[in-house]
C-alpha positions in Angstrom: 0.0 0.0 0.0 1.5 3.4 -1.0 0.6 6.9 0.0 -1.0 7.4 -3.4 -3.4 4.6 -2.7 -4.6 6.1 0.6 -7.6 8.1 -0.7 -9.9 10.1 1.5 -13.4 8.5 1.9 -16.0 10.7 0.0 -18.2 12.8 2.2 -21.2 15.1 1.5 -20.2 17.7 -1.1 -18.5 21.0 -0.2 -17.8 20.5 3.5 -21.3 19.5 4.6 -21.0 18.1 8.1 -22.2 14.5 8.5 -25.3 14.3 10.7 -24.6 13.6 14.3 -20.8 14.2 14.1 -19.2 17.3 15.6 -16.9 19.4 13.4 -13.8 18.4 15.4 -14.7 14.7 15.2 -15.2 15.1 11.4 -11.7 16.7 11.0 -10.1 14.1 13.2 -11.7 11.3 11.2 -10.4 13.0 8.0 -6.9 13.4 9.5 -6.6 9.7 10.3 -6.7 8.7 6.6 -3.7 10.6 5.2 -1.8 9.9 8.4 -2.3 6.1 7.9 -1.3 6.5 4.3 1.9 8.2 5.2 2.8 5.6 7.8 2.2 2.8 5.2 4.2 4.5 2.6 7.2 5.0 5.0 7.0 1.4 6.2 7.3 0.1 2.7 10.2 2.5 2.0 12.3 1.0 4.8 11.2 -2.6 4.3 14.1 -3.3 2.0 16.2 -1.9 -0.9 14.2 -0.1 -3.5 15.2 1.6 -6.8 16.0 5.3 -6.4 12.9 6.4 -8.4 10.7 4.6 -5.9 12.2 6.4 -3.0 11.6 9.7 -4.9 8.0 8.7 -5.5 7.6 7.9 -1.8 8.9 11.2 -0.8 6.6 13.0 -3.2 3.6 11.1 -1.9 4.7 11.8 1.7 4.9 15.5 1.0 1.4 15.5 -0.5 -0.1 13.6 2.4 1.7 15.9 4.9 0.3 18.9 3.0 -3.2 17.5 3.4 -2.7 16.9 7.1 -1.5 20.4 7.5 -4.7 21.8 6.0 -6.8 19.7 8.3 -4.8 20.8 11.4 -5.1 24.4 10.4 -8.8 24.0 10.1 -8.9 22.4 13.6 -6.9 25.4 15.0 -9.3 27.9 13.4 -12.3 26.0 14.7 -11.0 26.2 18.2 -9.7 29.8 18.0 -12.9 31.3 16.7 -15.3 31.4 19.6 -18.1 33.8 20.4 -18.0 36.0 23.5 -19.5 34.5 26.7 -21.2 37.8 27.5 -24.9 37.4 28.2 -25.5 41.2 27.7 -24.6 41.4 24.1 -25.9 44.5 22.3 -28.1 44.2 19.2 -26.0 44.1 16.0 -27.5 44.9 12.6 -26.6 41.8 10.6 -27.7 43.4 7.3 -25.1 46.2 7.8 -22.4 43.7 8.6 -23.4 41.7 5.5 -23.2 44.7 3.2 -19.8 45.7 4.6 -18.5 42.1 4.2 -19.8 41.9 0.6 -18.0 45.2 -0.2 -14.7 43.9 1.3 -14.9 40.8 -0.9 -15.9 42.7 -4.1 -12.3 42.9 -5.4 -11.9 39.1 -5.0 -15.3 38.5 -6.7 -14.3 40.8 -9.6 -11.0 38.9 -10.1 -12.9 35.6 -10.2 -15.6 37.2 -12.4 -18.3 36.2 -9.9 -21.2 38.6 -9.5 -22.3 39.3 -5.9 -26.0 39.9 -5.7 -27.1 41.0 -2.3 -30.8 41.4 -1.3 -31.7 42.6 2.3 -35.3 43.7 2.8 -35.2 45.2 6.3 -32.9 46.0 9.2 -31.9 42.7 10.8 -31.0 43.2 14.5 -29.5 40.1 16.2 -27.8 39.8 19.6 -24.2 38.7 19.4 -20.5 39.5 19.6 -19.9 41.9 16.7 -16.2 40.9 16.0 -17.3 37.2 16.0 -20.2 37.8 13.6 -17.9 40.0 11.4 -15.3 37.2 11.2 -18.0 34.6 10.7 -19.7 36.4 7.8 -16.4 37.0 6.1 -15.5 33.3 6.4 -18.9 32.3 5.1 -18.9 34.5 2.0 -15.3 34.0 1.3 -15.7 30.2 1.3 -18.8 30.3 -0.9 -17.1 32.7 -3.3 -14.0 30.4 -3.6 -16.3 27.5 -4.6 -18.4 29.4 -7.1 -18.0 28.9 -10.8 -16.3 31.7 -12.7 -18.7 34.0 -14.5 -21.7 33.0 -12.3 -23.7 34.7 -9.6 -23.3 34.4 -5.9 -26.8 35.1 -4.5 -27.1 36.5 -1.0 -30.6 37.1 0.5 -31.2 38.2 4.1 -34.9 38.6 5.2 -36.8 38.7 8.5 -39.2 36.0 9.6 -41.5 36.4 12.6 -38.6 35.7 15.0 -35.6 34.9 12.9 -33.2 36.2 10.3 -33.3 34.0 7.2 -29.9 34.2 5.4 -29.6 32.2 2.2 -26.5 32.0 0.1 -26.5 30.1 -3.2 -24.0 29.7 -6.0 -23.3 27.6 -9.1 -20.7 24.9 -8.4 -17.3 25.4 -9.9 -14.7 22.6 -10.5 -14.1 20.5 -7.5 -11.0 21.7 -5.6 -8.0 19.5 -5.2 -8.4 17.0 -2.3 -12.2 17.5 -2.2 -14.1 17.1 0.1 -11.3 18.2 2.5 -9.9 21.1 0.5 -9.3 24.5 2.1 -12.4 25.9 0.4 -14.7 23.2 1.6 -13.2 23.2 5.1 -13.8 26.9 5.3 -17.5 26.3 4.7 -17.5 23.6 7.4 -15.9 26.1 9.8 -18.6 28.7 8.9 -21.3 26.1 9.7 -19.8 25.3 13.1 -19.5 29.1 13.8 -23.1 29.8 13.0 -24.3 26.9 15.1 -22.2 28.2 18.0 -23.9 31.5 17.6 -27.3 29.8 18.1 -28.3 29.5 14.4 -29.8 26.6 12.5 -27.8 25.6 9.4 -28.9 23.6 6.3 -27.0 22.9 3.2 -28.5 21.4 0.0 -27.5 20.8 -3.6 -29.8 20.8 -6.6 -28.0 19.8 -9.8 -25.0 22.3 -9.9 -26.5 24.8 -7.4 -25.3 24.8 -3.8 -27.5 26.5 -1.2 -26.6 27.3 2.5 -29.4 28.6 4.8 -28.9 30.1 8.2 -31.7 30.9 10.6 -30.6 33.1 13.5 -32.9 34.6 16.2 -33.8 38.2 15.9 -33.0 40.5 18.8 -36.6 41.8 18.5 -39.3 41.4 15.8 -39.1 43.5 12.6 -41.2 43.9 9.5 -40.0 43.4 6.0 -40.2 46.4 3.7 
């Protein structure tokens, strides 16, 4: 068994978290596979004399597997480092204003990739939360979706009030699968965003219809509002 033969087991597309598994458990499960592949590859390399080209191939496979493990470890660190404030007296934050500011910050990236950001927000959307945490979370969420979107397509962002919740929906046309999917940096970024929203008290759903990916977040409003 070589490192090249140790393939990651396919999971739901684009970083969707398997039901009943925590984000950290998901990443640890993913980490075990390239780690096992690296061990097998090294064990074969020292089992006896090999041609020089086989040693070179083993080193290249080992570097690839190490790179994949590093991406997973970085995701674990980000997952643990990004935590909401414990304050129970959080002031209301206008999520729609944060959303517009985040979309503006990512506009140069979208233009470079030729992805059109289409933002619809029908009313002020006050939520209770840690402003820096929500700012970081929105940026991670939109950045990950943008990185997965097909060039020349639209990234649709819609934020509307329900009777007691913000309904945030982001959808995009799927681009080519990233290298090492479903554990690429882009897809892991989306998984980290999912974990972040759930820590903030939101409900997350992720669906796929043909080539369109849709992520939906329902977050409690600080107080009821009416759509324009």
